[in-house]
N, C-alpha and C positions, 0 to 999 in steps of 0.2 A: 725319288729315293736313291741315295748313294749306297753302293755295295762295297764292303771292304772285307778282306780275308786277313786274319792274323794267325800267326803260328805260335803265339805265346800260350801259356797255360791260362785256363779260364779265370783263375783268381787274379790275374794280372791285367784283365781287360776292363777298361772303364766304360760304363754304359748305364742308361737308366734302369734297364732290367737285364740280368743274365739268366737265360733259360737253359736248363740242363735236362735233356731227355734221358731217361734211363730205361733199360730193358729188363724185364723180369721183376723179381721182388726187390724192393729198395733196401738192399743189404749194406749199402754205404761202404763199399770197399774201393781201394785204389783212388782214382781221381775224385769220386763222389765223397769218399771219406775225408779227403783234404779240403774239399769245398765245404763240407759240413763243419769241419774243425774251424775254418776261418770264419764261418757264419755263426760261430758260438754255439754249435750243437743244435741249431734250429731244426735241421732235417731229422736228426735222430729223435728229437722230442716229438716231432709231428708223426713219425713212424710209430712211436710208442703210444701216442694218443689215438692212433687209427685214422689220422687225417691224410697222411701220405700213403697211397696205396699203389699196388702194381696194376690196377685196372687201366686199360688202354684209354688214353686221352684224359685221364683224371689228372688234375693239376692243383698245385698250391702256389701262392705267392706269399713270401715271408721276408723278414728282415735279413739284410745281407751281412751284418756284422762287420768284419774287417775286409770283406771283399771290396774291390774297387767299384762294383756295381751298386746302384742305389737300392735295388730290390733283387731278390733271388726267386726264380720260378723253377720248380721241379715238375716234370710231366712224364707220366707213365707211357711206355711203348707197348706194354702187354707182354705176352709170352714170347720168348726169344725165337722159338721155332716157327712162329707165324708172322714174323716181320716180313713185309713185302714192300715193294716200291710204292704201292698205293698208301700203305700205312705211313711211310715216311713223309709223303706229300701231306697227308692229313695231320700228322703231328705238327708240321709247319703251320698249317691253317689253324689248328687248335691253339697253338701258342699265341698267334696274332689275335684270335677271337677272344681268348681268355682275358686279354688286356683291354677289351672294349670299355669305353667310358673313362679310361685312365689316361693320365698325362704322361705319355711315353714318346720320346723323339728318337732315342737310340736303343736298339735292341740287339743284344749279343746272344748267339746260340752256339752251344758246344756240340760238335758233330761226331766226335770219335766213336762213341758207343754205338750210334746208328751205322756209321761207316763200316764198323766191324761185322755188321749183320747182312749186308747186301752186296751183290756183285757190283764192282766198280769202286768200292771202298768209299773213302771220304769225299772224293770228287763227285761221285754219284749222289751221296747224301747231301752235298752242298747244292747240287742242281735241284733235287727234289724238295729239300727244305725251303730253298729260296722261292721256288714255284709255289709251294704251299703257303708261305707267308703272304705273297702277293695275292693269291686266290682268297686267303683269309681276310684281306682288306675289304673285299667286296661286300657291300651291304645294300640290298635292293630297297630297303625302307627309305633310303636317301634319294631315290630317283625323283620322287614327287614331294618329298618333305624336307624342309630346311631345319626343322626343330627336333629331329630325332636325336636323342642324347646318347644312346648306347652304341656308338659307332667304333669299330676297331680303329686303333690309332693310325694317323697318317705319319709314317716314319720318315725322319730325315735321313737316317742311316741304319742299315742292317749290317751287323758285324758277324761274320762266320768264323768261329774259333776252331782251328784245326791244328793242334800242336804237332810239330814234326812233319807236316804235309808240304807238298809242292804248292806254294801259294798261288803261282800263276795258273797252274792247272785247275786248282779248286775255284779260282776266280772265273776262269773261262766257263767252267761248267755251271757255276751259279748264275752268271750272266745269261746263259741259255735258258735256265729255269725261270728267271725273271720274265724274259720275253714270252715264253710259253704261258706263264701265269697271266700276263697282261692280255694275251690273246683270248684265253678262256674268259677273262672278265669282260672283254669286249662282247663276246658271244652272249654272256649272261645278262649284261645290261640291255642289249637289244631284245633278248628273249623276254625279259621281265616287263618290258614296256607294254602298256595297255593297248588294246585293239583300236581304240579311238585315237591313239597316238602313233601307231605304226600300221598303216594300211599297206597293201602291196606297192603302191606308188611311192610311199614314204620309205619303205624298206629298200626299194630300188634307188632312191635318193641317197640313203645312208651308204649303200654299196658303192655308189658313184663317188661319194666323198672319200671312202676308204681307198678306192682304186686310185684316185688322184693323189692321195697322200703317199701311197706306197708304189706308185709307178706301174699299176696294173692296167691291162686292157679291159674295157667293159663294154658290153652290149646289152641293151634292155629291149626285149621284144614285146611290143604292144599287141592287143587283141587282133587288130587287122592283119598284122604280119604273121601272128601265130596261126590265123585262119589260112593264110596262103601257104604256110609250111605244113598244114594238115594236122595241127595239134588239137584234135577234136576232144580228147579226154580232158586236157588242161582247160580248154575253154568251157566245157560243160560244167566243171566244178565252179568256175568263177562267174557263171552267167547270172546267178541269183543276187549278186551284190551290186550296189551302186558304185562300189570302189572296184574298178576294173583290174583284171589280173596283169601280172608282169612276169615274164621269164627273164631272170637275171643271169647273165653269163659273164664271168670274170676269167681272165687268163693271165698267168705268169709265164714269161718266156716268149719266144717267137712263135708265130703261127706255124703249126705243123711240126715243131721241134719235138724231138724225143729226149728224155732225160738220160742220165748216166746208166740207168738200168734198162734202157731201150724201150721205155714205156711212154705213151701219152696218157697219163693218169687223169681221170675225171672223178671228182667228188661231188655228189649230188644230194642236196638237202631239201626235205619237205618244208615248204613255207606257207602253211595255212595260217594266215594272220589272225583269223578267228574261225572256229569251227562250231557252228550251231548244229551240225548234222544235216543241214539243208532240209528238204522235204521230210526226210527220215529223221526228224528232229530229236535231239538228245533230251534226256531228263534235265530239269532245271538244276538239280543238286550238283554243285561243283562245276557248272558250265563256265563259270568265270575263269577257270583254269585253262580254258581252250584258247586263251591268248598265247599259251605256251606251245600251241601246235605248229608254231613256226621255228621250233628249236633247231631242226635239221638245217634249215636255211641259214639261220644265224651262225650255226657252227661252221658250215663250209665257207661262209664269207669271212669269218674270223680266221679260219685255218689258212686260207690263201694269203691273208695279210701277214700272219705270223711267219709263214714260209718266206715271204718277201723280205722280212727282217733278218731271218737266219741264213738264207741262201738265195739272195736276189737272182732273178733270172731263171731259176729252176722251172722247167716246164710243168705246168699244172693247170687244169681246168676246174673251175668251181661253178656249178649250175644250181640256181635256187628258183624253182617255180613257186611264185608267190600269188596266193589267191585268198579270197574270203569265201567260205562255204555257208551261204545264207539262203533261207527260204524267200522267194520273191516271185514276181510274175514271170520271170524268164528262167527260173531255176530248172535244172535237170530234174526229171521225175523218175521214180521207179518204173522200169520198163522202157525207158528211152534207150535207143541204140546210137552209139557214137563210134566214130572211126579214129583209131590212133594214128600217130605219125608214120608207123611202119605198115599201115594199111589194114591191120587187124581190126575187127569190129567187136565192140564190147556192149553187152546187155547190162545196163545199170540196174541192179536189183535193189541196192541199198545206197542212197546218196551219202550216208555217213561212212562209207568205205571209199572216201574221196582221195586220201593220200596216195594210194597206189595208182590212181588215175593220173594225177599230175606227175608223179615220179616216172611212170611209164613213158610219157611223152618226153620228159626231160632226159631219160636214158637214151631214147631214140635219137634225140638231138645231139647228145654227147657223142654217140657213135658217128653221127653225121659229120661232126666236127673232127673226127679222126681218133677218138678215144680208143685205146687198145686195152685198157683196164679200167674198171669202174668200182666205186664203192658208193652205195647210197646210204643215207642216214635219216631216220624218220621216227617220229612219235606215231607209230603206225597202228598198233593194236593194244586194246586193253588186256588182251589175253597174255601178252608177255609179262605185264606187271603182276597179274594173278599167278603166273607160273614161276617167275623168278624174283619178284619183289623189286625193291629200289636199289639193290646193290650189285646186280648182275645184268648186263646187257645181252639180249638174245641176238644170235647171229646165224646167218645162212651164207653159203657161198659155193661157187663152182668155177673152175675145178678146185680140187682140194689143195693143190699147191699154191694157188692164189689166196685161198682162205688162210692157209698157214702163214703167208707173208703178212697179211693184215693182223692176224693174231699175234705174231711176233712183234709187230709195231705196238700193239696194245700192251704187251708184256713190258716193253721198254718204257712205255708211257705210264705204267702203273695203273692200268685200267683193265677191268675184268669182263670177259666175254664167255658165253656158253654156246657152243655150236649146236644148232638144231638141225634135224634131218629134213631134206626135201623128199617127201614120200610120194613117188609117182602114182601110186595107187589112189591117192586122193585127188589127182587132177581131174578125173571125170566128173567130180562133184561141181566143177566150174562150167560144165557144158551147158549150152543154151540152145533152145529150139530156133532162136531168131538171129543169133550172132555167133561169132567164133567161140566166145566164152562169156561168162558173167563176171561181175567184179567181186562177188562174194558167194560162198556156198553155205552149206549147213554149218552150225556153230562148232560141231565136233572137229577138232584139228584145225580150227580157223587160223591159228597162228602160222601153221605150215602152209595153208592154202594162200595166205597173203603173199608168202614168198614164191609160191608156184605161179601166182598171177604176175609178179614182177619179172620172173624168169622169162616170160613170154616176150620181154622187151630187151633182152640181153643176148648178144651173139658173141661177146668177148668175155674174158674172165671178169667175174662180178661177185661182189659181196654186199649183202644187205644187213645193216645194223638197225635193229628195232630198239629204240631208246625210250619207248613209251613209259617204261617203269623207272628208268634211271635219269631221265632228263631234268626232273625237278623233285625237290623234297617237299612233302606236305607239312613237315614240322622241322624245326631247327635241330641241329646236332652240335656237338662240341666243335666240329670242324667246318660247319656250313650253316648258312641261314636257310629259312624257308625260301623256296623258289628255285630258279634255274641253277643247275650244277656245273654246266660247262662240259658235261661228259662227252667223250670221244674227240674233243678238239685236239688233245695232245696225241691221240692215236693217229689221226689224219695227218698231223704235222710230222710225226715220226715216219709214217709211211711215205709221205712226199719227200722227206729228207733222204730216204733210201736212194733217190734218184738225183741227189745234189752232186754237182761236178766239183 
């Protein structure tokens, strides 16, 4: 897709479709009034008819009259006081998805009304809209089907219309947004693939191909080497499957190098390619969604690839422990005692609390490789979805200053996080008669206890992002299909870019 920025008025731009986002009620003043006049009063007629509304992401496509575009789209941004960077991204996605099944090769989007509402102005709007359009192109139904008809259009050209703006600055920002959007789609495509299509070994192969494409170092640790390294928790989770586990390690920059912020940052993603629950088997209902339990791994693999495109050579580690959690003759059993890489012993009470086990060993290995700061990302608990739903990611972190850095990256990325407390009084609930601690306690406060467990494996500044609620949508929205959302990919990229030289 070619990207072009024009500083002409929107009615002077030739395209198959001109999309006009508006904020608040469609009062048709200023630029909107002139667009409506040139469109023969179509927008005013649709407002009077009740078809064109202020509702966020609500859109119409109508005749363009004397405009140079073939069709005119108007899309609501909702209340002006609640416009955020996330909303702008989603407006871009909603525009693209509204055109699914239509013959559109050139799409023009007017930016100025959105640019007036967010920090960074039109350039920021360009980045977020361009990213949204790219993310809106993604349709998981096409992964295994060639005959799916309602596909968002494959654009030849995206034209961003910004009258009076600095075209070069807007173009630079939009190019950045396209790259971040493409990275999110890489994560989503990997994540949506079925468990029989992406085993731990295949995920490692995909990571190797990505590393070769982007000039990244890669190391894949097999079970024999993991045993020598003392990764007892990681191996216990993968023992029940015929598909052996793989610890995937990617690195950008030179070994041992620190970034411009003085960090050796590691991003660590849970990669359970299928989670049956193991011996503590899950209910059958919606178990098919457990192919998505590799979201964290797919996200960190995509994030380091995106960083390599935006700031090549910036030091970053991405670690993806990849396993299948299956019942089998060699599965871990409730009551088994395993030793983590840091020497701590764990009493496995519930084999379906497996993500924290593989993350613990991966965090230890990240520190072994010299990580000074860590962020882990995981579809870890059902509790976070019940607490916060599918629009807000739960987060924990220590010390507070490091959490604040990660949260600021999320703000720039247009992604929402809610900090949850690590309540030390709950830690005794993980005590065990037989080991240093158990992998799960009583269900009360289980979300907090999952973070307390992971904290046992961090001696450097660390943040935990629980994306179990936000990683995938159970039903489509105007801005996204059912399936993987790509959540937190942009946050991790923004965080890593803090250290770009």
